[in-house]
Backbone as a printed PyTorch tensor [residue, N CA C, xyz], in Angstrom:
tensor([[[ 35.9550,  11.2920, -34.1200],
         [ 33.9800,  11.4770, -34.6940],
         [ 33.9350,  11.4360, -35.7740]],

        [[ 34.6940,  11.1390, -37.0010],
         [ 34.9780,  11.2370, -38.2180],
         [ 33.9540,   9.9210, -38.7350]],

        [[ 33.7860,   8.8130, -37.0980],
         [ 33.1280,   7.5130, -38.2470],
         [ 31.4850,   7.3120, -37.2010]],

        [[ 31.0570,   8.4750, -36.6790],
         [ 30.1620,   9.6060, -35.8400],
         [ 29.3240,  10.4880, -36.2290]],

        [[ 28.6620,   9.7840, -37.5680],
         [ 28.0300,  10.8730, -38.0250],
         [ 26.8340,  12.0740, -37.0910]],

        [[ 26.4140,  10.7770, -36.4820],
         [ 25.1520,  12.0170, -35.6930],
         [ 25.9660,  11.7830, -34.0360]],

        [[ 26.6360,  12.0670, -34.0180],
         [ 27.6480,  12.0450, -32.7330],
         [ 27.3160,  13.3300, -32.2330]],

        [[ 27.3570,  14.5030, -33.1640],
         [ 26.7910,  15.9160, -32.1540],
         [ 25.1370,  15.9240, -32.1070]],

        [[ 24.5970,  15.0910, -32.5940],
         [ 23.4590,  14.7080, -31.7280],
         [ 22.8650,  13.8330, -30.8180]],

        [[ 23.7320,  12.8420, -30.7560],
         [ 23.1770,  11.4560, -30.1790],
         [ 23.9410,  11.8620, -28.6750]],

        [[ 24.3880,  12.7870, -28.1640],
         [ 25.0670,  13.2470, -27.0400],
         [ 23.5870,  13.6790, -26.0710]],

        [[ 23.4540,  14.8190, -27.5140],
         [ 21.8230,  15.4700, -26.2480],
         [ 21.1960,  14.6450, -26.2430]],

        [[ 20.5350,  13.8040, -26.8150],
         [ 19.3530,  13.3510, -27.2190],
         [ 19.7590,  11.8690, -25.9160]],

        [[ 21.4950,  11.1120, -25.2170],
         [ 21.3110,  10.6690, -24.7120],
         [ 21.6560,  11.0220, -23.0370]],

        [[ 21.6550,  12.4130, -23.3610],
         [ 21.8190,  13.0580, -22.0280],
         [ 20.1800,  13.6490, -21.0440]],

        [[ 19.5350,  14.0500, -22.8710],
         [ 18.0220,  14.0720, -22.2490],
         [ 17.1220,  12.6040, -21.7750]],

        [[ 17.8560,  11.3330, -22.4000],
         [ 16.8940,  10.2480, -21.8730],
         [ 17.3220,   9.5260, -21.0350]],

        [[ 18.7570,   9.8200, -20.1450],
         [ 19.0990,   9.6790, -19.0110],
         [ 18.3550,  10.7820, -17.8390]],

        [[ 18.1320,  11.9660, -18.3430],
         [ 16.8150,  12.3520, -17.1270],
         [ 15.4370,  11.9710, -16.8800]],

        [[ 15.6130,  11.3070, -18.1870],
         [ 13.8550,  10.6070, -17.9410],
         [ 13.9290,   9.2140, -17.0700]],

        [[ 14.8460,   8.8550, -17.4430],
         [ 14.9650,   7.8020, -16.9780],
         [ 15.4140,   7.4820, -15.3280]],

        [[ 16.0940,   8.3840, -15.0550],
         [ 16.1230,   9.0890, -13.3480],
         [ 14.6520,   9.8420, -12.8280]],

        [[ 14.0810,  10.4750, -13.3950],
         [ 13.0640,  10.6910, -13.0760],
         [ 11.8350,   9.3090, -13.3770]],

        [[ 11.5940,   8.5440, -14.2950],
         [ 10.7140,   7.8030, -14.1460],
         [ 11.3840,   6.9780, -12.9040]],

        [[ 12.5160,   6.1970, -12.5440],
         [ 12.7340,   5.7620, -12.0150],
         [ 12.0180,   6.5600, -10.5130]],

        [[ 13.0030,   7.8240,  -9.7890],
         [ 12.0580,   8.3880,  -9.3230],
         [ 10.9170,   7.9850,  -8.8280]],

        [[ 10.1190,   8.6670, -10.0880],
         [  8.4900,   8.2800,  -9.2060],
         [  8.0180,   6.9830,  -9.2590]],

        [[  8.5460,   6.0190,  -9.9030],
         [  8.4400,   4.6790,  -9.8490],
         [  8.4100,   3.9900,  -8.2910]],

        [[  9.6080,   4.1890,  -7.8440],
         [  9.3930,   4.2770,  -6.3530],
         [  9.0860,   4.8570,  -5.0990]],

        [[  8.4840,   6.2950,  -5.3840],
         [  7.4160,   7.2280,  -4.9470],
         [  6.1990,   6.5820,  -4.6000]],

        [[  5.9140,   5.7610,  -5.7840],
         [  3.9800,   5.0110,  -6.5760],
         [  4.6420,   3.7780,  -5.4090]],

        [[  5.2470,   3.2660,  -5.9540],
         [  5.5240,   1.8990,  -5.4560],
         [  5.4330,   2.0430,  -3.5310]],

        [[  6.3880,   3.0420,  -2.8450],
         [  6.5980,   3.8460,  -1.4000],
         [  4.9500,   3.4850,  -1.0490]],

        [[  4.2070,   4.8710,  -1.5200],
         [  3.0550,   4.7270,  -1.1960],
         [  1.8260,   3.6900,  -1.6630]],

        [[  2.1420,   2.7220,  -2.5700],
         [  1.5080,   1.3580,  -2.2390],
         [  1.0980,   1.0510,  -1.2330]],

        [[  2.5150,   0.2190,  -0.9790],
         [  2.9520,  -0.3400,   0.1570],
         [  2.6980,   0.2760,   1.1740]],

        [[  2.1930,   1.3160,   1.8740],
         [  1.9330,   2.0970,   3.1890],
         [  0.5710,   2.5550,   2.9310]],

        [[ -0.5150,   2.3180,   1.5390],
         [ -2.0130,   2.1780,   1.7510],
         [ -1.8800,   0.7330,   1.7300]],

        [[ -1.2410,  -0.7880,   1.4300],
         [ -1.6270,  -1.4100,   1.8990],
         [ -1.0530,  -1.9840,   3.1990]],

        [[ -0.3590,  -1.5410,   3.9310],
         [ -0.0880,  -1.7030,   5.5820],
         [ -1.3120,  -0.5830,   5.7880]],

        [[ -1.9380,  -0.0970,   5.7730],
         [ -2.6600,   0.7140,   5.8260],
         [ -4.1700,   0.4170,   6.0290]],

        [[ -4.2780,  -0.7710,   4.5920],
         [ -5.4490,  -1.2250,   4.6220],
         [ -5.6410,  -2.7080,   6.1590]],

        [[ -4.2880,  -3.4440,   5.7250],
         [ -3.9750,  -4.5320,   7.1160],
         [ -4.1030,  -3.7930,   8.3130]],

        [[ -4.2020,  -2.8450,   8.6190],
         [ -4.1660,  -2.3560,   9.5770],
         [ -5.5000,  -2.0730,  10.1820]],

        [[ -5.9370,  -1.8080,   9.2050],
         [ -7.5940,  -1.5290,   9.1890],
         [ -8.6410,  -2.6720,   9.4880]],

        [[ -8.2070,  -3.5790,   8.4000],
         [ -8.9040,  -5.2700,   8.5440],
         [ -7.8990,  -5.5020,  10.3100]],

        [[ -6.9390,  -5.9460,  10.6140],
         [ -7.2700,  -6.1320,  11.8150],
         [ -7.7470,  -5.3940,  12.7450]],

        [[ -7.7540,  -4.3480,  13.2420],
         [ -9.1660,  -3.4490,  13.5940],
         [-10.1020,  -3.7520,  13.6040]],

        [[-10.5650,  -3.9250,  12.4020],
         [-12.4100,  -4.1290,  11.4820],
         [-12.7710,  -5.7610,  13.4490]],

        [[-11.5890,  -7.1990,  12.8790],
         [-11.5890,  -8.0030,  13.5370],
         [-11.5670,  -8.4400,  14.6000]],

        [[-10.7370,  -7.3150,  15.4410],
         [-10.3120,  -7.1910,  16.6490],
         [-11.7490,  -6.8200,  17.1430]],

        [[-12.5680,  -5.1150,  17.1230],
         [-13.8780,  -5.1100,  17.2090],
         [-15.4090,  -6.1140,  17.0020]],

        [[-14.7820,  -6.8780,  15.6500],
         [-15.8100,  -8.0170,  15.2950],
         [-15.5970,  -9.0490,  16.1990]],

        [[-14.7000,  -9.8760,  16.9680],
         [-14.5600, -10.4140,  18.1680],
         [-15.3470,  -9.9420,  19.3990]],

        [[-14.7590,  -8.3130,  19.6060],
         [-15.6970,  -7.7120,  20.8920],
         [-16.7020,  -8.2590,  20.9000]],

        [[-17.3520,  -7.7570,  19.4850],
         [-18.8960,  -7.9500,  19.6390],
         [-19.5810,  -9.4380,  20.0690]],

        [[-18.8590, -10.3790,  19.0140],
         [-18.6930, -11.6900,  19.1450],
         [-18.7770, -11.8790,  20.9400]],

        [[-18.1830, -11.5200,  21.6210],
         [-17.7050, -12.2550,  22.8450],
         [-19.2680, -11.5260,  23.8890]],

        [[-19.3660,  -9.9190,  23.3740],
         [-20.0670,  -9.2330,  24.0790],
         [-21.9830,  -9.9850,  23.7840]],

        [[-22.0610, -10.5750,  22.1970],
         [-23.0370, -11.5610,  22.4570],
         [-23.1870, -12.7450,  23.0240]],

        [[-22.0950, -13.3350,  23.1350],
         [-22.2330, -14.5080,  24.0980],
         [-22.3090, -14.2980,  25.6470]],

        [[-21.6280, -13.0620,  25.7300],
         [-22.2660, -12.4940,  27.2130],
         [-23.3460, -12.1340,  26.9740]],

        [[-24.3440, -11.5750,  26.5680],
         [-25.7580, -11.0630,  26.8340],
         [-26.1810, -11.9140,  26.9680]],

        [[-26.1120, -13.6400,  25.7220],
         [-27.3690, -14.4530,  25.3250],
         [-27.0980, -15.7150,  26.5830]],

        [[-26.0030, -15.5810,  27.3220],
         [-25.5150, -16.4430,  28.9870],
         [-26.1670, -15.5050,  30.0870]],

        [[-26.1050, -14.3960,  30.5570],
         [-27.0530, -13.6380,  31.0280],
         [-28.6460, -14.2030,  30.6030]],

        [[-29.0720, -14.1430,  29.5570],
         [-30.2170, -14.0720,  29.5490],
         [-30.5130, -15.4690,  29.7360]],

        [[-29.9260, -16.6830,  29.2760],
         [-30.4840, -18.0450,  29.6490],
         [-30.4220, -18.7580,  30.8870]],

        [[-28.7410, -17.7940,  31.9270],
         [-29.4050, -17.8050,  33.7060],
         [-31.0030, -16.7000,  33.9530]],

        [[-31.0230, -16.0770,  33.1010],
         [-31.8830, -15.1130,  33.9800],
         [-33.1780, -16.3590,  34.2770]],

        [[-33.3500, -16.3310,  32.6170],
         [-34.2110, -17.5970,  32.6860],
         [-34.6470, -18.5230,  32.8970]],

        [[-33.5380, -19.1410,  33.3170],
         [-33.9560, -20.1330,  34.3540],
         [-33.9170, -20.4600,  35.5810]],

        [[-33.8690, -19.2040,  36.4430],
         [-33.5930, -18.8590,  37.4000],
         [-35.6520, -18.1250,  37.5310]]])
């Protein structure tokens, strides 16, 4: 270790940096997973909303056709 004058300081610093890197990666993966879950939930809500809107449109058409046939008679 004669050619590494900072050797005694470099090893602990590298160890701490490795721990920080691991914690950062784990945190990033958890954050990404939460983000993907939020997007999935938003997509599910959007599809449910579209289904309800389609049902309402069908109900409106049904009401219009009933009114139209009732007035013609």
